[in-house]
C-alpha positions as CSV (number, residue, x, y, z in Angstrom):
1,M,43.5,-15.2,-8.1
2,N,41.7,-14.7,-4.8
3,T,43.2,-17.5,-2.6
4,E,40.6,-17.2,0.1
5,F,37.7,-17.4,-2.3
6,F,39.3,-20.4,-4.1
7,I,39.7,-22.3,-0.8
8,A,36.2,-21.4,0.3
9,R,34.8,-22.6,-3.0
10,R,36.7,-25.9,-2.8
11,I,35.4,-26.4,0.7
12,V,31.8,-25.8,-0.4
13,T,31.9,-27.9,-3.6
14,G,34.2,-30.6,-2.4
15,K,32.7,-34.2,-2.2
16,E,34.2,-34.7,1.2
17,A,32.0,-32.0,2.6
18,E,29.0,-34.4,2.2
19,G,30.2,-36.5,5.1
20,R,30.8,-33.7,7.5
21,V,28.9,-33.4,10.8
22,S,28.1,-29.8,10.0
23,R,26.1,-30.7,7.0
24,P,22.7,-31.0,8.8
25,V,23.4,-27.8,10.7
26,I,24.2,-25.9,7.6
27,R,21.0,-27.2,5.9
28,I,19.0,-26.0,8.8
29,A,20.7,-22.6,8.6
30,I,20.0,-22.4,4.9
31,L,16.4,-23.4,5.6
32,G,16.1,-20.7,8.3
33,I,17.3,-18.0,5.9
34,A,15.0,-19.2,3.1
35,L,11.9,-19.3,5.3
36,G,12.9,-15.9,6.9
37,L,13.2,-14.2,3.5
38,A,10.0,-15.9,2.2
39,V,8.1,-14.5,5.2
40,M,9.6,-11.1,4.7
41,L,8.7,-11.1,0.9
42,V,5.1,-12.2,1.5
43,A,4.6,-9.8,4.4
44,T,5.9,-6.8,2.5
45,A,3.9,-7.8,-0.7
46,I,0.7,-8.1,1.3
47,V,1.1,-4.9,3.4
48,T,2.1,-2.7,0.5
49,A,-0.7,-4.0,-1.6
50,F,-3.2,-3.7,1.2
51,K,-2.2,0.0,1.9
52,Q,-2.4,0.8,-1.8
53,E,-5.8,-0.8,-2.3
54,V,-7.5,0.8,0.7
55,R,-5.8,4.1,0.0
56,S,-6.9,4.2,-3.6
57,K,-10.5,3.4,-2.6
58,V,-10.6,6.2,-0.1
59,I,-9.0,8.6,-2.6
60,G,-11.6,7.4,-5.2
61,F,-14.4,8.9,-3.1
62,G,-12.7,12.1,-1.9
63,S,-9.7,12.7,-4.2
64,H,-6.2,13.6,-2.9
65,I,-6.9,17.3,-2.2
66,Q,-10.1,19.2,-1.7
67,I,-10.6,23.0,-2.0
68,I,-13.7,24.1,-0.1
69,N,-15.2,27.1,1.7
70,Y,-13.2,28.2,4.8
71,D,-16.0,27.7,7.3
72,N,-16.5,25.7,10.5
73,N,-19.3,23.6,9.0
74,S,-18.6,19.9,9.3
75,S,-22.0,18.7,8.0
76,Y,-23.0,17.8,4.5
77,E,-24.8,21.1,4.0
78,T,-21.9,23.1,2.6
79,V,-21.5,26.8,2.0
80,P,-21.0,27.3,-1.8
81,I,-18.1,28.8,-3.6
82,S,-17.9,30.0,-7.2
83,M,-16.4,27.7,-9.8
84,H,-14.9,30.7,-11.6
85,Q,-11.5,30.7,-9.9
86,P,-8.1,31.7,-11.3
87,F,-6.7,28.3,-10.6
88,Y,-9.5,26.3,-12.4
89,P,-8.7,24.4,-14.5
90,S,-5.1,25.8,-14.9
91,L,-4.0,24.0,-11.7
92,E,-3.6,20.9,-13.8
93,Q,-0.6,22.5,-15.4
94,V,1.3,22.2,-12.1
95,P,3.8,19.4,-12.2
96,G,2.6,16.4,-10.2
97,I,-1.1,17.4,-10.4
98,R,-3.2,15.1,-12.7
99,H,-6.7,16.5,-12.6
100,I,-9.1,19.0,-11.0
101,Q,-12.9,18.7,-10.9
102,V,-15.9,20.3,-9.3
103,F,-18.3,18.6,-6.9
104,G,-21.2,19.3,-4.6
105,I,-22.7,17.3,-1.7
106,K,-26.1,17.2,0.0
107,A,-27.5,14.8,2.6
108,G,-30.8,13.1,1.9
109,I,-33.0,10.1,2.6
110,I,-33.8,7.3,0.1
111,K,-37.3,5.8,0.6
112,T,-38.5,2.7,-1.2
113,K,-41.6,0.6,-0.6
114,K,-40.0,-1.4,2.2
115,E,-36.8,0.4,3.3
116,I,-35.5,3.8,4.2
117,Q,-31.8,4.9,4.2
118,G,-29.9,8.1,4.8
119,V,-27.3,8.9,2.2
120,V,-25.1,11.7,0.8
121,L,-25.8,12.8,-2.7
122,K,-22.5,13.7,-4.4
123,G,-23.0,15.9,-7.4
124,I,-20.4,15.7,-10.2
125,G,-19.8,17.8,-13.3
126,P,-18.8,17.1,-16.9
127,D,-15.1,17.1,-15.8
128,F,-15.5,14.2,-13.4
129,D,-12.9,11.4,-13.7
130,W,-14.8,8.1,-13.9
131,S,-11.7,5.8,-13.8
132,F,-12.2,4.7,-10.2
133,F,-15.9,3.9,-10.5
134,K,-15.5,2.3,-13.9
135,K,-13.0,-0.1,-12.2
136,N,-15.4,-0.9,-9.5
137,L,-18.6,-1.0,-11.6
138,V,-20.4,-4.4,-11.1
139,A,-23.7,-3.7,-13.0
140,G,-25.1,-1.1,-15.4
141,H,-23.2,1.8,-16.8
142,I,-22.0,5.2,-15.8
143,F,-24.2,8.2,-16.7
144,N,-23.4,11.1,-18.8
145,V,-23.2,14.6,-17.4
146,T,-23.4,17.6,-19.7
147,D,-23.5,21.4,-19.3
148,S,-26.8,21.8,-21.0
149,T,-29.2,19.2,-19.7
150,R,-29.8,17.6,-16.2
151,T,-29.9,13.8,-16.0
152,N,-31.8,11.9,-13.3
153,E,-29.6,8.9,-13.5
154,V,-27.4,8.0,-10.5
155,L,-24.8,5.5,-9.4
156,I,-25.4,3.6,-6.2
157,S,-23.3,1.0,-4.4
158,K,-24.1,-2.7,-4.3
159,L,-24.6,-2.4,-0.5
160,L,-27.4,0.1,-1.0
161,S,-28.7,-1.9,-3.9
162,D,-29.1,-5.0,-1.7
163,L,-30.4,-3.0,1.3
164,L,-33.0,-1.1,-0.7
165,E,-33.7,-3.9,-3.2
166,L,-32.9,-1.7,-6.1
167,K,-31.4,-2.9,-9.4
168,V,-30.3,-1.2,-12.6
169,G,-33.2,0.6,-14.2
170,D,-35.2,1.0,-11.0
171,S,-36.5,4.4,-9.9
172,F,-36.6,5.7,-6.3
173,V,-37.5,8.8,-4.4
174,M,-35.0,10.8,-2.4
175,Y,-36.2,13.3,0.2
176,F,-34.2,16.3,1.4
177,V,-34.9,17.8,4.8
178,Q,-34.9,21.6,4.3
179,D,-37.3,24.5,4.3
180,P,-39.4,23.7,2.5
181,P,-38.7,19.9,2.3
182,R,-38.0,18.7,-1.3
183,M,-37.9,15.4,-3.1
184,R,-36.4,14.1,-6.3
185,R,-36.9,10.9,-8.3
186,F,-33.8,9.2,-9.6
187,T,-33.1,6.2,-11.8
188,V,-30.3,3.7,-11.1
189,A,-27.9,3.7,-14.0
190,G,-25.2,1.6,-12.5
191,I,-24.1,-0.2,-9.4
192,Y,-20.5,-0.1,-7.9
193,E,-18.8,-2.0,-5.2
194,T,-15.6,-1.0,-3.3
195,S,-16.1,-3.1,-0.1
196,L,-15.5,0.2,1.9
197,E,-18.8,-0.2,3.8
198,D,-18.7,3.2,5.4
199,F,-18.4,4.8,2.0
200,D,-20.5,2.4,0.0
201,K,-23.5,2.9,2.3
202,T,-23.1,6.7,2.2
203,F,-22.4,8.0,-1.3
204,V,-24.8,8.2,-4.3
205,L,-23.4,9.9,-7.4
206,A,-25.6,12.3,-9.3
207,D,-25.6,15.3,-11.6
208,I,-24.3,18.3,-9.7
209,K,-27.2,20.4,-11.2
210,H,-29.5,18.6,-8.8
211,I,-27.5,19.9,-5.8
212,Q,-27.5,23.4,-7.2
213,R,-31.2,23.5,-7.8
214,L,-32.0,21.9,-4.4
215,N,-29.9,24.5,-2.6
216,N,-31.1,27.4,-4.8
217,W,-27.5,28.0,-5.9
218,K,-26.5,29.7,-9.1
219,P,-25.3,27.6,-12.0
220,D,-21.7,28.4,-11.2
221,Q,-21.9,27.6,-7.4
222,I,-20.4,24.4,-6.1
223,S,-19.3,22.8,-2.8
224,G,-15.7,22.7,-3.9
225,F,-12.9,21.3,-6.1
226,E,-11.2,17.9,-6.0
227,V,-7.6,17.6,-7.0
228,T,-5.8,14.3,-7.9
229,V,-2.1,14.0,-8.0
230,D,0.2,11.6,-9.8
231,R,2.1,10.1,-6.8
232,F,0.8,9.7,-3.3
233,R,4.2,10.3,-1.8
234,D,4.1,13.8,-3.1
235,L,0.8,14.6,-1.4
236,N,2.1,16.7,1.4
237,R,4.3,18.8,-0.9
238,L,1.6,19.3,-3.4
239,T,-0.9,20.2,-0.7
240,W,1.4,23.1,0.2
241,V,1.7,24.0,-3.5
242,V,-2.0,24.1,-3.9
243,R,-2.4,26.0,-0.6
244,E,0.0,28.7,-1.8
245,K,-2.0,29.1,-5.0
246,V,-5.5,29.1,-3.6
247,G,-5.4,28.8,0.2
248,T,-5.2,32.6,0.7
249,S,-7.6,33.5,-2.1
250,F,-11.0,35.2,-1.4
251,T,-14.0,34.8,-3.6
252,E,-16.3,37.6,-4.8
253,N,-18.4,37.3,-1.7
254,T,-15.3,37.5,0.5
255,A,-15.4,33.8,1.4
256,R,-12.0,32.3,2.0
257,L,-11.0,29.0,0.5
258,R,-9.5,26.1,2.5
259,V,-7.2,23.4,1.2
260,E,-7.5,19.9,2.8
261,N,-5.9,16.7,1.8
262,I,-7.3,13.2,2.2
263,I,-5.0,12.4,5.1
264,Q,-6.4,15.4,7.0
265,K,-9.9,14.5,6.1
266,Y,-9.8,10.8,7.2
267,P,-6.9,10.7,9.7
268,Q,-8.2,7.6,11.4
269,I,-8.0,5.5,8.3
270,F,-4.5,6.6,7.4
271,D,-3.2,6.2,10.9
272,W,-4.5,2.7,10.9
273,L,-2.7,2.0,7.6
274,N,0.5,3.5,9.0
275,L,0.3,1.0,11.8
276,Q,0.7,-1.8,9.3
277,D,4.3,-0.6,8.7
278,T,5.1,-1.3,12.4
279,N,3.9,-4.9,12.0
280,V,6.2,-5.3,8.9
281,W,9.2,-3.9,10.7
282,I,8.6,-6.3,13.6
283,I,8.4,-9.2,11.2
284,L,11.6,-8.1,9.4
285,I,13.6,-7.8,12.6
286,L,12.4,-11.1,14.0
287,M,13.2,-13.0,10.7
288,L,16.7,-11.4,10.5
289,V,17.4,-12.2,14.1
290,V,16.4,-15.9,13.6
291,A,18.4,-16.2,10.3
292,G,21.4,-14.4,11.9
293,F,21.5,-16.8,14.9
294,N,21.1,-19.8,12.6
295,M,24.1,-18.7,10.5
296,I,26.2,-17.9,13.6
297,S,25.7,-21.4,15.0
298,G,26.5,-22.8,11.5
299,L,29.7,-20.7,11.2
300,L,30.9,-21.7,14.7
301,I,30.5,-25.4,13.8
302,L,32.3,-24.9,10.4
303,I,35.2,-23.3,12.3
304,L,35.4,-26.1,14.9
305,E,35.2,-28.7,12.2
306,R,38.1,-27.1,10.3
307,M,40.4,-26.7,13.2
308,N,43.1,-28.8,11.5
309,M,42.9,-26.8,8.3
310,I,43.1,-23.5,10.2
311,G,46.3,-24.7,12.0
312,I,47.9,-25.8,8.7
313,L,47.1,-22.5,7.0
314,K,48.5,-20.5,10.0
315,A,51.6,-22.6,9.9
316,L,52.0,-21.8,6.3
317,G,51.9,-18.1,7.1
318,A,48.2,-17.2,6.6
319,T,47.0,-14.3,8.8
320,N,43.9,-14.5,10.9
321,W,42.1,-12.1,8.5
322,N,43.0,-14.4,5.5
323,I,41.4,-17.4,7.3
324,R,38.4,-15.4,8.4
325,K,37.8,-14.3,4.9
326,I,37.6,-18.0,3.8
327,F,34.8,-18.7,6.3
328,L,33.0,-15.4,5.5
329,Y,33.1,-16.3,1.8
330,Q,31.7,-19.7,2.7
331,S,29.0,-18.2,4.8
332,A,28.1,-15.7,2.1
333,Y,27.7,-18.6,-0.3
334,L,25.4,-20.4,2.1
335,V,23.4,-17.2,2.7
336,I,23.0,-16.6,-1.0
337,K,21.8,-20.2,-1.4
338,G,19.2,-19.6,1.3
339,L,18.1,-16.4,-0.3
340,L,17.7,-18.2,-3.7
341,W,15.3,-20.7,-2.1
342,G,13.6,-17.9,-0.1
343,N,12.8,-16.0,-3.3
344,I,11.5,-19.2,-4.9
345,I,9.2,-19.9,-1.9
346,G,8.2,-16.3,-1.1
347,L,7.6,-15.1,-4.7
348,G,6.0,-18.4,-5.6
349,L,3.4,-18.3,-2.8
350,S,2.8,-14.6,-3.6
351,W,2.2,-15.3,-7.3
352,I,-0.3,-18.1,-6.4
353,Q,-2.3,-15.7,-4.2
354,Y,-2.0,-12.9,-6.8
355,R,-3.2,-15.2,-9.6
356,F,-5.8,-17.4,-8.0
357,K,-6.9,-15.4,-4.9
358,V,-6.6,-18.5,-2.6
359,I,-6.9,-16.6,0.7
360,H,-10.1,-14.6,1.2
361,L,-10.9,-11.8,3.6
362,N,-14.0,-10.4,5.3
363,P,-14.7,-7.1,3.4
364,E,-16.6,-5.7,6.4
365,T,-13.3,-5.9,8.4
366,Y,-10.5,-5.5,5.9
367,Y,-12.3,-3.6,3.1
368,L,-11.0,-6.3,0.6
369,K,-12.4,-9.6,-0.6
370,S,-9.0,-11.4,-0.8
371,V,-5.5,-10.9,0.4
372,P,-3.9,-8.4,-2.0
373,I,-0.3,-8.8,-3.5
374,H,1.9,-6.2,-4.9
375,F,5.3,-7.0,-6.5
376,D,7.7,-4.1,-6.0
377,P,11.1,-4.9,-7.6
378,W,12.9,-2.4,-5.5
379,I,11.6,-3.8,-2.2
380,I,12.5,-7.4,-3.4
381,L,16.0,-6.3,-4.2
382,A,16.4,-4.3,-1.0
383,L,15.3,-7.3,1.1
384,N,17.7,-9.6,-0.6
385,V,20.7,-7.3,-0.5
386,G,19.9,-6.1,3.0
387,T,19.5,-9.6,4.3
388,L,22.8,-10.7,2.8
389,L,24.8,-7.7,4.1
390,I,23.2,-7.8,7.6
391,I,23.9,-11.5,8.1
392,V,27.4,-11.4,6.7
393,T,28.1,-8.4,8.9
394,I,26.8,-10.3,12.0
395,L,29.1,-13.2,11.1
396,I,32.2,-11.0,11.4
397,L,32.1,-11.1,15.2
398,P,32.1,-14.9,15.7
399,S,34.8,-15.2,13.0
400,Y,37.2,-13.6,15.5
401,L,37.3,-17.0,17.2
402,I,39.9,-18.0,14.6
403,A,42.5,-15.6,16.2
404,R,42.5,-17.7,19.4
405,I,43.3,-20.9,17.6
406,S,46.9,-22.2,18.1
407,P,48.6,-23.8,15.0
408,V,50.6,-26.2,17.2
409,K,47.5,-27.6,18.9
410,T,45.2,-27.6,15.9
411,I,47.5,-29.5,13.5
412,R,47.1,-32.5,15.8
413,Y,43.4,-31.9,16.2
414,E,41.2,-34.8,15.1
């Protein structure tokens, strides 16, 4: 039997412990650990969910990786490339790559009876993955794109719908500034909403054959390819894989292809998201420091309160390390108790927000309507185990006070 653990358990569970002076201090220490862990759980659940939600919305508009013409043009009037490439659609067979699809873009102006708005017409083909827009569809339906016929149906955002006073089934005219100027009439098939204002007010989804005809392109000419991957954390590696396969390729008209991932395309958004990690680390460090100091003060009081017991154990031949282990076991028990309550509080509050969306956000500022929550079992486990190990390790230092206690003096200590 582990003698130190046995003594520690008797101290913790004994009835005489109820009347000790240290009891209120210990309860405060446990409360500090519980609140600290609760704050850490809620903070990580919110930040991880927030990053995932915003990231998935940006990727929904631009995919993970784009393959486009290698030119210096930064406008929405792109130089076309041929869709007949050796990597299309065989690139989907590369491990980690989920899908590849064609796209085309062209800037234009929507004019209604009362309003006018500049937008970007994004042309999509039959291979377009609709999963993102199906998830964010608020009215109407998605339109069908085929190889044979051209559809005039489009998908617009709720922001554009409200601004231009358009609803499902309405028609509108879109003008394109070119030589000569052209116009097209479209019908609203569906309305989506992502709360990404900069994107919602910009993109209108349409059949890619409109882009090809407006630009006098051949039926096989497009603006580029969009590639989606299975896991975001593999993005940089897969970008190099795609670049090795297509980045040095030349098309029939000697145009070179360029590979660009979503982080390179929108660095300001992803830099902003990465800053959220700094906030989380600050919260974690502060909570651990507070919980650590609470437990240090609690351990010191426990040692001072048990001076008589320490003297007796030393007189019976117990070493300083044996006695220190007793108090470390006791402290670990108290920490675990605090962690238990912290999980109940933190996960409970997170579940309430996840289920009922109690706390709302301004979509114009945060791109979301409510505070998001993501439960990651590995993060929850890491926070619990890490907190326990860090606090118990911190407590080793004050436990050295036991070595300075004299058995002769402490046996008479009252």
